C-alpha positions in Angstrom: -34.4 10.5 -84.6 -35.9 10.5 -81.1 -35.9 7.2 -79.3 -39.1 6.5 -77.3 -39.3 4.1 -74.4 -40.4 0.6 -75.4 -44.1 0.2 -74.6 -44.8 -2.7 -72.3 -48.2 -3.5 -73.7 -50.0 -3.4 -77.0 -52.3 -0.8 -75.6 -49.4 1.5 -74.6 -47.9 1.1 -78.1 -51.2 2.0 -79.7 -51.6 5.0 -77.4 -48.0 6.2 -78.2 -48.7 5.8 -81.9 -52.0 7.7 -81.7 -50.4 10.5 -79.8 -47.7 10.8 -82.5 -50.4 10.9 -85.2 -52.3 13.6 -83.4 -49.1 15.7 -83.2 -48.2 14.9 -86.8 -44.9 13.3 -85.8 -43.5 10.6 -88.0 -43.0 7.2 -86.4 -40.6 4.4 -87.2 -41.1 1.0 -85.5 -38.0 -1.0 -84.3 -37.7 -4.7 -83.5 -34.2 -6.1 -83.2 -32.7 -3.3 -85.4 -31.2 -5.8 -87.9 -32.9 -4.4 -91.0 -33.2 -0.6 -90.3 -31.2 0.2 -93.4 -33.5 -1.6 -95.7 -36.1 1.1 -95.9 -35.8 4.8 -96.8 -34.3 6.8 -94.0 -36.7 8.3 -91.5 -36.9 12.1 -91.2 -34.9 13.7 -88.4 -38.0 14.6 -86.4 -39.3 11.0 -86.3 -39.7 9.1 -83.1 -38.9 5.4 -82.8 -41.3 3.0 -81.1 -39.6 -0.2 -80.0 -41.4 -3.6 -79.7 -38.7 -4.8 -77.3 -41.2 -4.7 -74.4 -43.6 -6.9 -76.2 -41.6 -10.1 -75.9 -43.9 -12.9 -74.7 -44.7 -16.2 -76.3 -48.4 -16.0 -75.4 -49.4 -19.5 -76.4 -47.7 -22.6 -77.9 -50.4 -25.0 -79.0 -48.1 -28.0 -79.8 -51.1 -30.3 -80.6 -52.4 -27.8 -83.2 -49.0 -26.8 -84.5 -49.7 -23.1 -83.9 -48.3 -20.4 -81.6 -49.2 -16.9 -80.6 -46.3 -14.5 -80.1 -45.7 -10.8 -79.4 -43.6 -9.1 -82.0 -40.5 -8.5 -79.8 -39.8 -12.2 -79.2 -36.4 -13.0 -80.6 -36.6 -15.5 -83.5 -33.9 -17.6 -81.9 -35.8 -17.8 -78.6 -39.0 -18.8 -80.3 -37.2 -21.5 -82.2 -35.6 -22.9 -79.1 -39.0 -23.1 -77.4 -40.6 -24.8 -80.4 -37.7 -27.2 -80.7 -38.3 -28.5 -77.2 -41.6 -29.9 -78.6 -39.9 -31.2 -81.8 -41.3 -28.3 -83.8 -40.1 -25.2 -85.7 -41.3 -22.0 -87.2 -40.2 -22.5 -90.8 -38.6 -19.1 -91.1 -34.8 -19.2 -91.3 -33.5 -15.9 -92.5 -30.0 -14.7 -91.3 -30.7 -14.0 -87.6 -28.3 -11.7 -85.8 -30.8 -10.9 -83.1 -33.9 -10.4 -85.3 -37.4 -10.4 -83.8 -40.3 -12.4 -85.1 -42.2 -9.2 -85.7 -39.3 -7.6 -87.6 -38.9 -10.7 -89.8 -42.6 -10.7 -90.7 -42.7 -6.9 -91.2 -39.8 -7.2 -93.6 -41.0 -10.4 -95.2 -37.5 -11.8 -94.7 -36.8 -15.5 -95.4 -34.1 -18.1 -95.9 -33.7 -21.4 -97.7 -36.8 -23.0 -96.0 -38.9 -20.7 -98.2 -38.5 -23.1 -101.1 -40.3 -25.8 -99.1 -42.7 -24.0 -96.7 -43.2 -20.6 -98.3 -42.5 -17.2 -96.8 -43.9 -15.3 -93.8 -47.2 -14.6 -95.6 -47.8 -18.4 -95.8 -46.9 -19.0 -92.2 -48.8 -16.2 -90.4 -52.4 -17.2 -89.9 -53.6 -14.3 -87.7 -52.4 -10.9 -86.6 -53.3 -8.0 -84.3 -52.1 -4.5 -85.3 -52.1 -1.0 -83.9 -53.2 1.8 -86.2 -52.4 5.5 -86.1 -55.9 6.4 -85.0 -55.4 4.3 -81.9 -57.4 1.3 -83.2 -56.3 -2.2 -82.3 -57.4 -4.4 -85.2 -57.4 -8.2 -85.5 -57.6 -10.6 -88.5 -57.4 -14.3 -88.7 -57.1 -16.6 -85.7 -55.4 -19.6 -84.2 -57.0 -22.1 -86.5 -55.1 -22.5 -89.8 -58.3 -23.0 -91.9 -59.7 -19.7 -90.7 -59.8 -17.3 -93.7 -62.8 -15.2 -92.8 -62.6 -11.4 -92.8 -60.2 -8.9 -94.2 -56.7 -10.4 -94.4 -54.7 -7.9 -92.4 -52.0 -10.5 -91.8 -51.0 -10.8 -95.5 -51.3 -7.0 -96.0 -49.0 -6.1 -93.1 -46.5 -8.9 -93.8 -43.8 -7.1 -95.8 -45.3 -3.6 -95.2 -42.2 -2.4 -93.3 -44.3 -0.7 -90.7 -45.8 1.7 -93.3 -49.4 0.9 -92.3 -49.1 0.4 -88.6 -47.5 -1.7 -85.9 -47.7 -5.5 -85.5 -48.5 -6.2 -81.9 -49.3 -9.9 -82.0 -48.9 -12.8 -84.4 -50.4 -16.3 -84.7 -48.2 -18.6 -86.7 -48.3 -22.1 -88.0 -45.6 -24.5 -87.0 -44.1 -27.6 -88.6 -42.4 -30.8 -87.3 -38.6 -30.5 -86.8 -37.0 -33.0 -89.1 -34.8 -35.6 -87.3 -32.2 -35.8 -90.0 -31.1 -34.0 -93.2 -28.8 -34.7 -96.2 -27.8 -32.4 -99.1 -26.9 -33.2 -102.7 -24.4 -30.8 -104.1 -23.6 -30.2 -107.7 -20.7 -27.9 -108.8 -20.0 -26.2 -112.2 -18.2 -23.3 -113.7 -20.7 -23.0 -116.5 -23.8 -20.8 -115.6 -26.0 -22.6 -118.1 -25.0 -26.1 -116.8 -25.6 -25.0 -113.2 -29.0 -23.6 -114.1 -30.0 -26.8 -115.9 -29.0 -28.8 -112.9 -31.1 -26.6 -110.6 -34.0 -26.8 -113.0 -33.9 -30.5 -113.2 -34.2 -30.7 -109.4 -37.0 -28.1 -109.3 -39.0 -30.1 -111.9 -38.5 -33.5 -110.3 -40.9 -35.3 -108.0 -38.3 -35.2 -105.2 -39.6 -33.5 -102.0 -36.7 -31.2 -101.1 -36.4 -29.2 -97.9 -34.5 -26.4 -99.7 -33.3 -25.8 -103.2 -30.5 -23.2 -103.6 -27.8 -22.0 -105.8 -24.6 -20.1 -105.0 -22.0 -18.5 -107.3 -18.8 -16.7 -106.7 -15.7 -15.9 -108.9 -16.8 -18.0 -111.9 -17.9 -21.1 -110.1 -21.1 -22.2 -108.4 -23.1 -25.0 -106.8 -26.7 -26.2 -106.8 -27.8 -27.6 -103.4 -30.8 -29.7 -102.7 -31.6 -30.6 -99.1 -33.8 -33.4 -97.9 -35.2 -34.1 -94.5 -36.9 -36.8 -92.5 -36.1 -40.1 -90.9 -34.2 -41.4 -93.9 -33.2 -38.4 -96.2 -30.2 -40.0 -98.0 -32.1 -42.0 -100.7 -33.7 -38.8 -102.0 -30.3 -37.0 -101.8 -28.8 -39.9 -103.9 -31.6 -39.5 -106.5 -30.9 -35.7 -106.6 -27.2 -36.4 -107.0 -28.0 -38.6 -110.0 -30.0 -35.8 -111.6 -27.2 -33.3 -111.1 -24.6 -35.8 -112.5 -26.8 -36.3 -115.6 -26.6 -32.6 -116.3 -22.8 -32.7 -116.2 -22.2 -31.3 -112.7 -19.6 -32.7 -110.3 -21.4 -34.1 -107.3 -21.3 -35.1 -103.6 -23.7 -35.8 -100.8 -23.3 -34.1 -97.4 -24.8 -35.8 -94.4 -23.4 -33.2 -92.0 -24.8 -30.3 -94.0 -25.7 -27.6 -91.5 -22.6 -25.4 -92.3 -23.3 -25.2 -96.0 -26.8 -23.9 -95.3 -25.6 -21.5 -92.6 -23.3 -20.1 -95.3 -26.2 -19.7 -97.7 -28.0 -17.6 -95.1 -25.0 -15.6 -94.1 -24.4 -14.5 -97.7 -27.8 -12.8 -97.8 -26.1 -10.1 -95.7 -23.1 -7.9 -96.5 -21.8 -4.4 -97.1 -24.1 -4.1 -100.0 -26.8 -6.7 -100.8 -29.3 -6.4 -103.6 -32.3 -8.7 -103.7 -33.1 -9.6 -107.3 -36.4 -11.1 -108.6 -36.8 -12.7 -112.0 -37.8 -15.9 -113.8 -35.8 -19.0 -112.9 -34.8 -19.1 -116.6 -32.9 -15.8 -116.1 -30.5 -17.5 -113.7 -27.6 -17.9 -116.2 -27.7 -14.2 -117.2 -27.8 -13.2 -113.6 -24.8 -15.3 -112.7 -22.8 -13.7 -115.6 -23.9 -10.3 -114.3 -22.6 -11.1 -110.9 -19.2 -11.9 -112.4 -19.3 -8.8 -114.5 -20.0 -6.6 -111.5 -17.7 -8.3 -109.0 -20.4 -9.7 -106.8 -21.3 -13.1 -105.4 -24.8 -14.7 -105.4 -27.0 -17.0 -103.4 -30.6 -17.8 -104.4 -33.7 -19.9 -104.2 -33.2 -21.8 -107.5 -36.9 -22.7 -108.1 -38.3 -19.3 -107.1 -36.3 -16.8 -109.1 -35.2 -14.9 -106.0 -31.5 -14.2 -105.5 -29.3 -12.0 -103.3 -26.2 -10.4 -104.8 -23.5 -9.4 -102.3 -20.9 -6.8 -103.1 -17.8 -6.3 -100.8 -17.3 -2.9 -102.5 -20.6 -1.0 -102.5 -21.4 0.7 -105.8 -24.6 2.6 -106.9 -23.7 1.7 -110.5 -23.9 -2.0 -109.8 -27.4 -1.5 -108.5 -28.5 0.5 -111.5 -27.0 -2.1 -113.8 -29.1 -4.8 -112.2 -32.2 -2.6 -112.4 -31.9 -2.5 -116.2 -32.9 -6.2 -116.5 -34.5 -7.2 -113.2 -36.5 -6.1 -110.2 -33.8 -5.2 -107.8 -34.3 -4.0 -104.2 -31.4 -2.8 -102.0 -31.3 -4.4 -98.6 -28.0 -3.9 -96.7 -26.1 -0.8 -97.7 -23.6 1.6 -96.1 -25.0 4.9 -94.8 -22.9 6.9 -97.3 -24.4 5.1 -100.3 -27.0 7.5 -101.6 -29.5 5.3 -103.5 -33.2 4.7 -103.3 -33.5 1.1 -101.9 -36.7 0.5 -103.8 -36.0 2.0 -107.2 -38.7 2.9 -109.7 -42.2 1.8 -108.8 -44.9 1.1 -111.4 -47.4 4.1 -111.3 -50.4 1.8 -111.0 -48.9 -0.2 -108.1 -47.9 3.1 -106.4 -51.5 4.4 -106.7 -52.8 1.2 -105.2 -50.3 1.4 -102.3 -51.2 5.0 -101.6 -54.9 4.1 -101.4 -54.1 1.3 -98.9 -51.9 3.7 -97.0 -54.8 6.2 -96.8 -57.1 3.5 -95.4 -54.8 2.3 -92.6 -52.7 5.4 -91.9 -54.7 8.5 -92.8 -52.4 10.6 -90.6 -49.5 9.4 -92.8 -47.1 9.1 -89.9 -46.1 5.4 -90.0 -42.5 4.7 -91.3 
């Protein structure tokens, strides 16, 4: 892997990408470097283009609840800026130095996804550099703008396989003044799943709805936010108690949600997608394979963490669920994506041909 200098402008990055395409040299894009192991390994002859030099918050339109950022802006720095205006970008994945562009390119998310959606729901405009040297733009700074080809949704989660994100326009939300979390515990996977389902099906407006499981015991967590979050937390506690869970309310709840995010990373982490009704079977599989789990209870998305990485654990999960490997040690020889449906693969190849005909990106 050859490391290139970080371009200082979007035009420089586009020119570097176009030069690599003309030479037929593969390119990997790098933000904060926190998720480089998630994709297939780049060939030895590839060059790395960093977005570290594109690190400016171009605009913060507090009155419109939007912002325009370059991709190399650290997520933590962006959040600190928005917090000064009582606002936030509702993306809260495990940080560790991640950039906004990297979070969007990987479609990474945290507990706030249950309330506000993922990166595709929060990015309203995007400018990208393509391998033919083109700088393309889609969307805008106005949230209702949906005209044109939606490059923003296409490039979100593309892992740099279509081109480089060089600018983002995102929607913001008010920063809640207070939070409270209802917690329900159980050692019965079915009971825990029923408690989470009761919360998901209720009219309560949660700020996050998660589950966690480790060594035969787990919790369901429902967070509420606003000027007076405790009444809703008390209503959620009552629902959990009716399903047989032991309960409590946490007014000082930041640490429990920090832990939820932290457990999305590890020596080996497998992201599993399935129906919310599959949760009990997945919890039992976690025990069987010696892993722990955190998940978005109402979305059917979970992260299984293994302290002792094992390819056999991944293959076992892939028998019953869609399972994608995220963190993994370099010596673990396994395809992070697993089998891909032929029709989906054909569609992705056609999109790849449209945006990266030189086939050099990622």
